[in-house]
C-alpha positions, 0 to 999 in steps of 0.5 A: 492179288498183291502178296507181301513177301518178307525175310528175303535174302538180300541177294534175291532179284526181281526175277528170282522172286517171279520164278519162285511164285510162277510155280503156282500160276501167272505172275503179273509183277514181282518186285524186291524193294530196295533202299533209295540211297544204296540200291540194296535190297531191304529184305522184302518185296511184293508179287502181283498175281491175277488169279486169286485162287493161284495167289492163295495157293502161293501164299500157303505154299511159300509161307515158311518156305526156304529161299536162299537159306531164309524162311519166307514170310508170305501173306496178302499185302495190306493196302498202303495207309494214306500218308500224313499230309503237309507237316513242315512248318514255316517260321513265324 
């Protein structure tokens, strides 16, 4: 299950995120999303857990939990909506 984790402290690393969720079970991946230009954390990330029961326990246990002085927002990640195609126009 893919889990969204919001309101992360900007100092949180991928390893910090993985460690926090590993208390609930196996973690396949943990990624803090960073700004493309600055490399700075955008304050949210995603955790992938293979076992849905463990993932649900992690969501329940981590939602509202304090991490680095901030209360986390944790829920099941929604699928990424398809991006609009094409767009740009040429000059006529």
